Jmol script that loads the backbone (N, CA, C; Angstrom):
load data "model"
ATOM      1  N   MET A   1      91.657-106.876 -75.599  1.00  0.00           N
ATOM      2  CA  MET A   1      91.152-108.222 -75.372  1.00  0.00           C
ATOM      3  C   MET A   1      92.324-109.118 -74.967  1.00  0.00           C
ATOM      4  N   SER A   2      92.101-109.944 -73.986  1.00  0.00           N
ATOM      5  CA  SER A   2      93.119-110.886 -73.542  1.00  0.00           C
ATOM      6  C   SER A   2      92.742-112.292 -73.993  1.00  0.00           C
ATOM      7  N   TYR A   3      93.433-112.779 -75.004  1.00  0.00           N
ATOM      8  CA  TYR A   3      93.133-114.107 -75.540  1.00  0.00           C
ATOM      9  C   TYR A   3      93.468-115.214 -74.548  1.00  0.00           C
ATOM     10  N   VAL A   4      94.442-114.968 -73.686  1.00  0.00           N
ATOM     11  CA  VAL A   4      94.860-115.987 -72.723  1.00  0.00           C
ATOM     12  C   VAL A   4      93.727-116.301 -71.733  1.00  0.00           C
ATOM     13  N   GLU A   5      92.735-115.422 -71.637  1.00  0.00           N
ATOM     14  CA  GLU A   5      91.589-115.624 -70.753  1.00  0.00           C
ATOM     15  C   GLU A   5      90.354-116.110 -71.521  1.00  0.00           C
ATOM     16  N   SER A   6      90.449-116.236 -72.846  1.00  0.00           N
ATOM     17  CA  SER A   6      89.310-116.616 -73.682  1.00  0.00           C
ATOM     18  C   SER A   6      89.212-118.127 -73.829  1.00  0.00           C
ATOM     19  N   GLU A   7      88.065-118.682 -73.447  1.00  0.00           N
ATOM     20  CA  GLU A   7      87.848-120.130 -73.546  1.00  0.00           C
ATOM     21  C   GLU A   7      87.790-120.614 -74.983  1.00  0.00           C
ATOM     22  N   ASN A   8      87.455-119.725 -75.899  1.00  0.00           N
ATOM     23  CA  ASN A   8      87.440-120.094 -77.317  1.00  0.00           C
ATOM     24  C   ASN A   8      87.720-118.856 -78.145  1.00  0.00           C
ATOM     25  N   VAL A   9      88.099-119.106 -79.363  1.00  0.00           N
ATOM     26  CA  VAL A   9      88.379-118.025 -80.298  1.00  0.00           C
ATOM     27  C   VAL A   9      87.853-118.452 -81.666  1.00  0.00           C
ATOM     28  N   GLU A  10      87.377-117.505 -82.409  1.00  0.00           N
ATOM     29  CA  GLU A  10      86.812-117.753 -83.730  1.00  0.00           C
ATOM     30  C   GLU A  10      87.873-118.297 -84.692  1.00  0.00           C
ATOM     31  N   ALA A  11      87.509-119.245 -85.508  1.00  0.00           N
ATOM     32  CA  ALA A  11      88.406-119.757 -86.539  1.00  0.00           C
ATOM     33  C   ALA A  11      88.566-118.721 -87.639  1.00  0.00           C
ATOM     34  N   GLY A  12      89.739-118.684 -88.254  1.00  0.00           N
ATOM     35  CA  GLY A  12      89.965-117.806 -89.394  1.00  0.00           C
ATOM     36  C   GLY A  12      90.583-116.464 -89.070  1.00  0.00           C
ATOM     37  N   LEU A  13      90.888-116.192 -87.801  1.00  0.00           N
ATOM     38  CA  LEU A  13      91.547-114.934 -87.454  1.00  0.00           C
ATOM     39  C   LEU A  13      93.024-115.048 -87.791  1.00  0.00           C
ATOM     40  N   ARG A  14      93.590-114.006 -88.367  1.00  0.00           N
ATOM     41  CA  ARG A  14      95.000-114.044 -88.774  1.00  0.00           C
ATOM     42  C   ARG A  14      95.856-113.201 -87.843  1.00  0.00           C
ATOM     43  N   PHE A  15      97.027-113.754 -87.541  1.00  0.00           N
ATOM     44  CA  PHE A  15      97.990-113.108 -86.660  1.00  0.00           C
ATOM     45  C   PHE A  15      99.386-113.283 -87.218  1.00  0.00           C
ATOM     46  N   LYS A  16     100.279-112.399 -86.805  1.00  0.00           N
ATOM     47  CA  LYS A  16     101.696-112.589 -87.069  1.00  0.00           C
ATOM     48  C   LYS A  16     102.304-113.007 -85.744  1.00  0.00           C
ATOM     49  N   SER A  17     102.936-114.184 -85.733  1.00  0.00           N
ATOM     50  CA  SER A  17     103.528-114.715 -84.509  1.00  0.00           C
ATOM     51  C   SER A  17     104.727-113.857 -84.103  1.00  0.00           C
ATOM     52  N   PRO A  18     105.201-114.007 -82.863  1.00  0.00           N
ATOM     53  CA  PRO A  18     106.374-113.241 -82.433  1.00  0.00           C
ATOM     54  C   PRO A  18     107.597-113.453 -83.332  1.00  0.00           C
ATOM     55  N   SER A  19     107.679-114.598 -84.006  1.00  0.00           N
ATOM     56  CA  SER A  19     108.810-114.861 -84.907  1.00  0.00           C
ATOM     57  C   SER A  19     108.544-114.380 -86.330  1.00  0.00           C
ATOM     58  N   GLY A  20     107.373-113.748 -86.567  1.00  0.00           N
ATOM     59  CA  GLY A  20     107.067-113.173 -87.870  1.00  0.00           C
ATOM     60  C   GLY A  20     106.337-114.084 -88.830  1.00  0.00           C
ATOM     61  N   ILE A  21     105.857-115.236 -88.359  1.00  0.00           N
ATOM     62  CA  ILE A  21     105.146-116.190 -89.211  1.00  0.00           C
ATOM     63  C   ILE A  21     103.669-115.813 -89.263  1.00  0.00           C
ATOM     64  N   LEU A  22     103.079-115.806 -90.458  1.00  0.00           N
ATOM     65  CA  LEU A  22     101.653-115.526 -90.615  1.00  0.00           C
ATOM     66  C   LEU A  22     100.869-116.801 -90.313  1.00  0.00           C
ATOM     67  N   VAL A  23      99.963-116.711 -89.334  1.00  0.00           N
ATOM     68  CA  VAL A  23      99.176-117.865 -88.906  1.00  0.00           C
ATOM     69  C   VAL A  23      97.698-117.506 -88.868  1.00  0.00           C
ATOM     70  N   GLU A  24      96.859-118.554 -88.834  1.00  0.00           N
ATOM     71  CA  GLU A  24      95.402-118.384 -88.778  1.00  0.00           C
ATOM     72  C   GLU A  24      94.852-119.320 -87.715  1.00  0.00           C
ATOM     73  N   THR A  25      93.904-118.830 -86.928  1.00  0.00           N
ATOM     74  CA  THR A  25      93.314-119.652 -85.875  1.00  0.00           C
ATOM     75  C   THR A  25      92.447-120.749 -86.474  1.00  0.00           C
ATOM     76  N   THR A  26      92.436-121.909 -85.803  1.00  0.00           N
ATOM     77  CA  THR A  26      91.611-123.037 -86.252  1.00  0.00           C
ATOM     78  C   THR A  26      90.314-123.143 -85.464  1.00  0.00           C
ATOM     79  N   GLY A  27      90.229-122.448 -84.339  1.00  0.00           N
ATOM     80  CA  GLY A  27      89.056-122.530 -83.473  1.00  0.00           C
ATOM     81  C   GLY A  27      89.225-123.515 -82.331  1.00  0.00           C
ATOM     82  N   THR A  28      90.360-124.223 -82.282  1.00  0.00           N
ATOM     83  CA  THR A  28      90.639-125.178 -81.210  1.00  0.00           C
ATOM     84  C   THR A  28      91.411-124.476 -80.096  1.00  0.00           C
ATOM     85  N   THR A  29      91.004-124.733 -78.862  1.00  0.00           N
ATOM     86  CA  THR A  29      91.628-124.107 -77.695  1.00  0.00           C
ATOM     87  C   THR A  29      92.011-125.171 -76.686  1.00  0.00           C
ATOM     88  N   LEU A  30      93.111-124.932 -75.980  1.00  0.00           N
ATOM     89  CA  LEU A  30      93.567-125.833 -74.925  1.00  0.00           C
ATOM     90  C   LEU A  30      93.710-125.038 -73.638  1.00  0.00           C
ATOM     91  N   HIS A  31      93.151-125.560 -72.555  1.00  0.00           N
ATOM     92  CA  HIS A  31      93.265-124.928 -71.241  1.00  0.00           C
ATOM     93  C   HIS A  31      94.475-125.494 -70.513  1.00  0.00           C
ATOM     94  N   ILE A  32      95.354-124.625 -70.057  1.00  0.00           N
ATOM     95  CA  ILE A  32      96.530-125.034 -69.290  1.00  0.00           C
ATOM     96  C   ILE A  32      96.157-124.939 -67.814  1.00  0.00           C
ATOM     97  N   GLU A  33      95.881-126.074 -67.206  1.00  0.00           N
ATOM     98  CA  GLU A  33      95.357-126.093 -65.840  1.00  0.00           C
ATOM     99  C   GLU A  33      96.307-125.500 -64.811  1.00  0.00           C
ATOM    100  N   THR A  34      97.604-125.714 -64.980  1.00  0.00           N
ATOM    101  CA  THR A  34      98.553-125.233 -63.964  1.00  0.00           C
ATOM    102  C   THR A  34      98.610-123.718 -63.879  1.00  0.00           C
ATOM    103  N   THR A  35      98.318-123.023 -64.976  1.00  0.00           N
ATOM    104  CA  THR A  35      98.350-121.559 -64.968  1.00  0.00           C
ATOM    105  C   THR A  35      96.964-120.944 -65.084  1.00  0.00           C
ATOM    106  N   GLY A  36      95.985-121.740 -65.513  1.00  0.00           N
ATOM    107  CA  GLY A  36      94.633-121.230 -65.716  1.00  0.00           C
ATOM    108  C   GLY A  36      94.470-120.482 -67.032  1.00  0.00           C
ATOM    109  N   ASP A  37      95.470-120.538 -67.892  1.00  0.00           N
ATOM    110  CA  ASP A  37      95.446-119.811 -69.161  1.00  0.00           C
ATOM    111  C   ASP A  37      94.955-120.702 -70.302  1.00  0.00           C
ATOM    112  N   TYR A  38      94.611-120.054 -71.406  1.00  0.00           N
ATOM    113  CA  TYR A  38      94.204-120.746 -72.624  1.00  0.00           C
ATOM    114  C   TYR A  38      95.205-120.434 -73.727  1.00  0.00           C
ATOM    115  N   VAL A  39      95.525-121.437 -74.538  1.00  0.00           N
ATOM    116  CA  VAL A  39      96.310-121.246 -75.752  1.00  0.00           C
ATOM    117  C   VAL A  39      95.453-121.738 -76.911  1.00  0.00           C
ATOM    118  N   HIS A  40      95.700-121.188 -78.064  1.00  0.00           N
ATOM    119  CA  HIS A  40      94.841-121.452 -79.215  1.00  0.00           C
ATOM    120  C   HIS A  40      95.651-122.053 -80.356  1.00  0.00           C
ATOM    121  N   GLU A  41      95.043-123.033 -81.030  1.00  0.00           N
ATOM    122  CA  GLU A  41      95.709-123.679 -82.143  1.00  0.00           C
ATOM    123  C   GLU A  41      95.691-122.758 -83.359  1.00  0.00           C
ATOM    124  N   VAL A  42      96.832-122.676 -84.030  1.00  0.00           N
ATOM    125  CA  VAL A  42      96.950-121.902 -85.262  1.00  0.00           C
ATOM    126  C   VAL A  42      97.594-122.775 -86.327  1.00  0.00           C
ATOM    127  N   VAL A  43      97.377-122.403 -87.578  1.00  0.00           N
ATOM    128  CA  VAL A  43      97.992-123.091 -88.716  1.00  0.00           C
ATOM    129  C   VAL A  43      98.802-122.049 -89.486  1.00  0.00           C
ATOM    130  N   ILE A  44      99.995-122.437 -89.912  1.00  0.00           N
ATOM    131  CA  ILE A  44     100.848-121.540 -90.685  1.00  0.00           C
ATOM    132  C   ILE A  44     100.248-121.418 -92.088  1.00  0.00           C
ATOM    133  N   VAL A  45     100.049-120.173 -92.541  1.00  0.00           N
ATOM    134  CA  VAL A  45      99.380-119.963 -93.828  1.00  0.00           C
ATOM    135  C   VAL A  45     100.303-119.468 -94.932  1.00  0.00           C
ATOM    136  N   ASP A  46     101.564-119.155 -94.601  1.00  0.00           N
ATOM    137  CA  ASP A  46     102.466-118.640 -95.628  1.00  0.00           C
ATOM    138  C   ASP A  46     103.911-118.953 -95.264  1.00  0.00           C
ATOM    139  N   GLY A  47     104.686-119.336 -96.267  1.00  0.00           N
ATOM    140  CA  GLY A  47     106.109-119.566 -96.068  1.00  0.00           C
ATOM    141  C   GLY A  47     106.433-120.974 -95.620  1.00  0.00           C
ATOM    142  N   PRO A  48     107.656-121.152 -95.100  1.00  0.00           N
ATOM    143  CA  PRO A  48     108.081-122.482 -94.648  1.00  0.00           C
ATOM    144  C   PRO A  48     107.143-123.027 -93.573  1.00  0.00           C
ATOM    145  N   GLY A  49     106.784-124.273 -93.686  1.00  0.00           N
ATOM    146  CA  GLY A  49     105.908-124.899 -92.700  1.00  0.00           C
ATOM    147  C   GLY A  49     104.429-124.695 -92.969  1.00  0.00           C
ATOM    148  N   THR A  50     104.074-124.147 -94.131  1.00  0.00           N
ATOM    149  CA  THR A  50     102.669-123.924 -94.458  1.00  0.00           C
ATOM    150  C   THR A  50     101.861-125.191 -94.196  1.00  0.00           C
ATOM    151  N   GLY A  51     100.770-125.035 -93.452  1.00  0.00           N
ATOM    152  CA  GLY A  51      99.901-126.159 -93.117  1.00  0.00           C
ATOM    153  C   GLY A  51     100.198-126.778 -91.757  1.00  0.00           C
ATOM    154  N   ASP A  52     101.381-126.498 -91.205  1.00  0.00           N
ATOM    155  CA  ASP A  52     101.713-127.021 -89.872  1.00  0.00           C
ATOM    156  C   ASP A  52     100.884-126.304 -88.814  1.00  0.00           C
ATOM    157  N   LYS A  53     100.499-127.039 -87.782  1.00  0.00           N
ATOM    158  CA  LYS A  53      99.691-126.485 -86.696  1.00  0.00           C
ATOM    159  C   LYS A  53     100.495-126.495 -85.405  1.00  0.00           C
ATOM    160  N   TYR A  54     100.250-125.503 -84.574  1.00  0.00           N
ATOM    161  CA  TYR A  54     100.841-125.465 -83.245  1.00  0.00           C
ATOM    162  C   TYR A  54      99.999-124.584 -82.335  1.00  0.00           C
ATOM    163  N   LEU A  55     100.289-124.615 -81.042  1.00  0.00           N
ATOM    164  CA  LEU A  55      99.560-123.817 -80.066  1.00  0.00           C
ATOM    165  C   LEU A  55     100.298-122.513 -79.825  1.00  0.00           C
ATOM    166  N   LEU A  56      99.539-121.425 -79.708  1.00  0.00           N
ATOM    167  CA  LEU A  56     100.129-120.098 -79.578  1.00  0.00           C
ATOM    168  C   LEU A  56      99.354-119.262 -78.568  1.00  0.00           C
ATOM    169  N   ASN A  57     100.077-118.538 -77.739  1.00  0.00           N
ATOM    170  CA  ASN A  57      99.468-117.530 -76.871  1.00  0.00           C
ATOM    171  C   ASN A  57      99.232-116.316 -77.775  1.00  0.00           C
ATOM    172  N   LEU A  58      98.002-116.087 -78.170  1.00  0.00           N
ATOM    173  CA  LEU A  58      97.696-115.016 -79.118  1.00  0.00           C
ATOM    174  C   LEU A  58      97.990-113.631 -78.574  1.00  0.00           C
ATOM    175  N   ASP A  59      98.109-113.485 -77.266  1.00  0.00           N
ATOM    176  CA  ASP A  59      98.463-112.170 -76.705  1.00  0.00           C
ATOM    177  C   ASP A  59      99.885-111.786 -77.075  1.00  0.00           C
ATOM    178  N   ALA A  60     100.718-112.748 -77.431  1.00  0.00           N
ATOM    179  CA  ALA A  60     102.093-112.475 -77.839  1.00  0.00           C
ATOM    180  C   ALA A  60     102.189-112.206 -79.336  1.00  0.00           C
ATOM    181  N   ALA A  61     101.087-112.360 -80.058  1.00  0.00           N
ATOM    182  CA  ALA A  61     101.064-112.178 -81.508  1.00  0.00           C
ATOM    183  C   ALA A  61     100.415-110.832 -81.866  1.00  0.00           C
ATOM    184  N   THR A  62     100.563-110.434 -83.127  1.00  0.00           N
ATOM    185  CA  THR A  62      99.975-109.187 -83.620  1.00  0.00           C
ATOM    186  C   THR A  62      98.858-109.521 -84.604  1.00  0.00           C
ATOM    187  N   ALA A  63      97.678-108.940 -84.378  1.00  0.00           N
ATOM    188  CA  ALA A  63      96.546-109.187 -85.287  1.00  0.00           C
ATOM    189  C   ALA A  63      96.847-108.595 -86.655  1.00  0.00           C
ATOM    190  N   GLU A  64      96.431-109.316 -87.690  1.00  0.00           N
ATOM    191  CA  GLU A  64      96.653-108.866 -89.083  1.00  0.00           C
ATOM    192  C   GLU A  64      95.385-108.258 -89.617  1.00  0.00           C
TER     193      GLU A  64
END
end "model"
wireframe off; spacefill off
backbone 0.3
color backbone group
């Protein structure tokens, strides 16, 4: 599955970011018009920055 092509993603999916941070999807998606790709909002669920949100290309992350 290519998340970068997905207009939306289910909330509550857990991933490990490329830097090793455990994150969970919020269900919010942003379309990047210049590239035609989608990025998805995630929230840090463990460790430093817990509760912080940011946008992530889920194809670069590993599903948990």
